[in-house]
PATOR-397068 format. One line per field, with one value per residue (C-alpha): x, y, z; residue number from 1. Coordinates in steps of 0.02 Angstrom, whole numbers, plus 50000, padded with zeros to 5 digits. Layout:
BEGIN
c1	[X | ...] $
c2	[Y | ...] $
c3	[Z | ...] $
pos	[NUM | ...] $
END
This chain:
BEGIN
c1	[50126 | 50004 | 49938 | 49923 | 50083 | 50188 | 50097 | 50151 | 50319 | 50323 | 50245 | 50390 | 50541 | 50477 | 50476 | 50585 | 50615 | 50578 | 50445 | 50560 | 50429 | 50223 | 50138 | 49970 | 49888 | 49747 | 49609 | 49603 | 49745 | 49887 | 50071 | 50186 | 50348 | 50460 | 50669 | 50773 | 50722 | 50747 | 50690 | 50528 | 50490 | 50327 | 50257 | 50309 | 50483 | 50474 | 50550 | 50391 | 50358 | 50512 | 50451 | 50501 | 50560 | 50397 | 50243 | 50079 | 49966 | 49780 | 49672 | 49514 | 49423 | 49586 | 49595 | 49742 | 49735 | 49838 | 49812 | 49665 | 49543 | 49547 | 49645 | 49593 | 49540 | 49516 | 49324 | 49398 | 49453 | 49598 | 49698 | 49732 | 49779 | 49969 | 50016 | 49929 | 50045 | 50172 | 50172 | 50216 | 50370 | 50526 | 50450 | 50498 | 50365 | 50304 | 50176 | 50081 | 49931 | 49768 | 49613 | 49403 | 49317 | 49346 | 49546 | 49596 | 49786 | 49864 | 50009 | 50068 | 50244 | 50345 | 50246 | 50085 | 49997 | 49902 | 49867 | 49719 | 49617 | 49451 | 49321 | 49170 | 49094 | 49040 | 49143 | 49335 | 49440 | 49553 | 49742 | 49868 | 50056 | 50202 | 50365 | 50506 | 50625 | 50600 | 50599 | 50447 | 50379 | 50224 | 50081 | 49939 | 49796 | 49596 | 49487 | 49325 | 49344 | 49524 | 49686 | 49752 | 49941 | 49980 | 50137 | 50067 | 50009 | 49811 | 49768 | 49809 | 49655] $
c2	[51025 | 50999 | 50817 | 50795 | 50863 | 50777 | 50597 | 50621 | 50678 | 50533 | 50437 | 50477 | 50438 | 50279 | 50233 | 50120 | 50036 | 49869 | 49804 | 49752 | 49635 | 49616 | 49533 | 49508 | 49560 | 49504 | 49465 | 49506 | 49681 | 49694 | 49780 | 49805 | 49883 | 49963 | 50036 | 49966 | 49841 | 49853 | 49708 | 49709 | 49609 | 49559 | 49612 | 49420 | 49461 | 49357 | 49392 | 49490 | 49564 | 49686 | 49867 | 49966 | 50145 | 50157 | 50050 | 50043 | 49957 | 49906 | 49854 | 49772 | 49785 | 49786 | 49701 | 49639 | 49649 | 49631 | 49687 | 49578 | 49583 | 49545 | 49405 | 49401 | 49495 | 49544 | 49440 | 49290 | 49135 | 49162 | 49033 | 49119 | 49263 | 49219 | 49160 | 49347 | 49453 | 49328 | 49464 | 49616 | 49529 | 49588 | 49694 | 49876 | 50001 | 50073 | 50177 | 50239 | 50358 | 50413 | 50372 | 50410 | 50526 | 50465 | 50441 | 50256 | 50216 | 50110 | 50023 | 49990 | 49864 | 49850 | 49706 | 49809 | 49712 | 49819 | 49845 | 49936 | 49980 | 49988 | 50003 | 49940 | 49986 | 50139 | 50262 | 50331 | 50232 | 50105 | 50143 | 50237 | 50245 | 50300 | 50377 | 50342 | 50424 | 50604 | 50635 | 50665 | 50514 | 50585 | 50480 | 50485 | 50429 | 50474 | 50583 | 50674 | 50616 | 50693 | 50641 | 50674 | 50703 | 50664 | 50632 | 50468 | 50524 | 50495 | 50290 | 50254 | 50169] $
c3	[50128 | 50023 | 50029 | 49839 | 49782 | 49917 | 49873 | 49691 | 49733 | 49866 | 49698 | 49595 | 49706 | 49698 | 49500 | 49457 | 49656 | 49686 | 49809 | 49947 | 50046 | 50038 | 50163 | 50244 | 50402 | 50486 | 50391 | 50218 | 50248 | 50131 | 50142 | 50010 | 50074 | 49974 | 49987 | 50131 | 50270 | 50446 | 50551 | 50673 | 50830 | 50892 | 51041 | 51104 | 51044 | 50914 | 50731 | 50646 | 50461 | 50409 | 50382 | 50229 | 50186 | 50126 | 50157 | 50073 | 50174 | 50134 | 50284 | 50155 | 49992 | 49864 | 49721 | 49598 | 49404 | 49247 | 49075 | 49042 | 49200 | 49402 | 49462 | 49651 | 49772 | 49965 | 49914 | 49829 | 49890 | 50001 | 49904 | 49767 | 49873 | 49855 | 49686 | 49650 | 49787 | 49721 | 49553 | 49648 | 49746 | 49670 | 49541 | 49511 | 49541 | 49376 | 49437 | 49612 | 49585 | 49668 | 49575 | 49614 | 49682 | 49888 | 49872 | 49809 | 49786 | 49637 | 49616 | 49439 | 49435 | 49271 | 49212 | 49242 | 49373 | 49491 | 49652 | 49702 | 49857 | 49797 | 49957 | 49960 | 50148 | 50224 | 50293 | 50218 | 50095 | 50220 | 50160 | 50192 | 50163 | 50251 | 50198 | 50330 | 50258 | 50326 | 50513 | 50543 | 50427 | 50317 | 50317 | 50188 | 50219 | 50191 | 50302 | 50277 | 50072 | 50055 | 50039 | 50212 | 50258 | 50437 | 50542 | 50592 | 50771 | 50699 | 50686 | 50524 | 50489] $
pos	[1 | 2 | 3 | 4 | 5 | 6 | 7 | 8 | 9 | 10 | 11 | 12 | 13 | 14 | 15 | 16 | 17 | 18 | 19 | 20 | 21 | 22 | 23 | 24 | 25 | 26 | 27 | 28 | 29 | 30 | 31 | 32 | 33 | 34 | 35 | 36 | 37 | 38 | 39 | 40 | 41 | 42 | 43 | 44 | 45 | 46 | 47 | 48 | 49 | 50 | 51 | 52 | 53 | 54 | 55 | 56 | 57 | 58 | 59 | 60 | 61 | 62 | 63 | 64 | 65 | 66 | 67 | 68 | 69 | 70 | 71 | 72 | 73 | 74 | 75 | 76 | 77 | 78 | 79 | 80 | 81 | 82 | 83 | 84 | 85 | 86 | 87 | 88 | 89 | 90 | 91 | 92 | 93 | 94 | 95 | 96 | 97 | 98 | 99 | 100 | 101 | 102 | 103 | 104 | 105 | 106 | 107 | 108 | 109 | 110 | 111 | 112 | 113 | 114 | 115 | 116 | 117 | 118 | 119 | 120 | 121 | 122 | 123 | 124 | 125 | 126 | 127 | 128 | 129 | 130 | 131 | 132 | 133 | 134 | 135 | 136 | 137 | 138 | 139 | 140 | 141 | 142 | 143 | 144 | 145 | 146 | 147 | 148 | 149 | 150 | 151 | 152 | 153 | 154 | 155 | 156 | 157] $
END
């Protein structure tokens, strides 16, 4: 299965679908869940964040834009993150695309809010997209400067 065509097939399937859940992980990590949510428990048994049928995760280096500028990014004061992340919640997906020579990912919502991975450190862009609607799940990451399609057995970051 070719990675780029598979990515865009997944992207097309998300068009018009709602963003189901958005949550922050450790540090500046952000996770965006799409589709039906499944409850998840933490290692200690307490309730965790639900996982969607499709998930987009960005470990660090991301930003959120509107039509006139950058609303915030992973290097902004954390106090303004929540308001910007809230602009993604319950919005419908207008598009999901790759950009840049080293593949980065851009999510666009119906109100033209853009969430972009935007790596600024050495190595590879630090994002993953997983489609759990298939068995095995499809995992998109970046390896050696190219979009990589795996089954989740490799580390996501």
